[in-house]
Every structure is written in C-alpha cells, then in structure tokens.
C-alpha positions in Angstrom: 117.9 83.5 108.8 116.3 86.9 108.7 113.9 87.7 105.8 114.7 90.9 103.9 111.9 93.2 102.6 112.4 93.5 98.9 110.4 95.9 96.7 109.8 95.3 93.1 108.4 98.1 90.9 107.1 98.2 87.4 105.9 101.3 85.5 102.8 100.2 83.6 100.1 102.8 83.8 97.7 101.0 81.4 97.8 97.7 83.2 94.8 96.4 85.0 96.6 93.7 87.0 100.2 93.1 87.9 101.8 90.4 89.9 105.2 88.9 90.5 106.0 85.2 90.0 109.3 83.6 90.6 111.3 80.8 92.2 110.5 82.3 95.7 106.8 81.6 95.3 106.8 78.5 93.0 105.9 80.8 90.0 102.4 81.4 91.4 100.9 84.3 89.5 98.4 85.0 92.2 100.4 85.1 95.5 102.2 88.4 95.0 99.8 91.0 93.7 101.2 94.5 93.1 99.4 97.7 94.0 99.3 100.7 91.6 100.4 104.1 92.8 99.2 107.4 91.5 102.2 107.7 89.1 101.2 104.5 87.2 103.9 102.3 88.9 103.0 98.9 90.3 104.8 98.0 93.6 105.0 94.8 95.5 107.0 94.0 98.6 108.1 90.5 99.4 109.9 89.1 102.5 112.7 86.9 101.2 115.5 85.0 102.8 119.0 85.8 101.5 119.7 84.0 98.3 119.4 84.1 94.5 116.0 84.0 92.9 114.5 84.1 89.4 111.4 86.1 88.7 109.1 87.8 86.1 106.3 90.3 86.2 102.9 89.1 85.0 101.0 92.0 83.4 97.4 91.4 82.5 98.2 87.7 82.0 101.4 88.3 80.0 104.8 87.4 81.3 107.5 90.1 81.1 110.9 90.8 82.4 111.6 93.7 84.8 113.1 96.5 82.7 115.1 97.6 85.8 116.7 94.2 86.2 120.4 94.1 85.2 120.9 90.3 85.2 118.9 87.7 83.3 119.3 84.0 82.8 117.9 81.6 80.1 114.9 79.6 81.2 113.5 76.3 79.9 110.9 77.9 77.6 113.2 79.8 75.3 113.1 83.2 77.0 114.9 84.7 80.0 114.1 85.3 83.7 115.3 88.2 85.8 117.7 87.4 88.6 117.3 88.9 92.1 120.0 88.5 94.7 119.0 89.1 98.3 122.0 89.7 100.6 
C-alpha cells in the first residue's frame, strides 16, 4: 500500500501552537505539529495509507474541528470529530 501525502490547513493567525491529532496517530497531540505560513495559516502534511480517519486540530491546547471539513461523526465525549478519507 502506498502512503498518500495529505495536507491539513487551518487559518488561525493568533495561535501560538497548532497540531493535528487523530485515529492515524493514536490521538497524539505532539506527533504532527503544524507550521505557520506568512498568511496566518497553519499547515501540516501527513503520509497516510488509504482509509478513513477521524481527526481534530489542537490549537494552543484546545481541541477544535477543521472548519473546511465537510463530514463529521459523533465521538465518545459528546462532541464530533472530522472525517478524512484517503483514496
């Protein structure tokens, strides 16, 4: 199986630290750190196998959904997670 390069992007110019946690990295808030570009967007690229994943952004310690995500599913803590499908 070939890993696909997947880019996740979040516009958060005031943020000090942004990462992505999800089912692809055991919800580890430290393993996928985003980098801020000059426009105030945070970008992270992950190599993922084809499949369906759940994820959230972690912005300065607060969990948030991706505003660009079109599909969310309920999670076990009473909120929702974004769904990412890698083909």
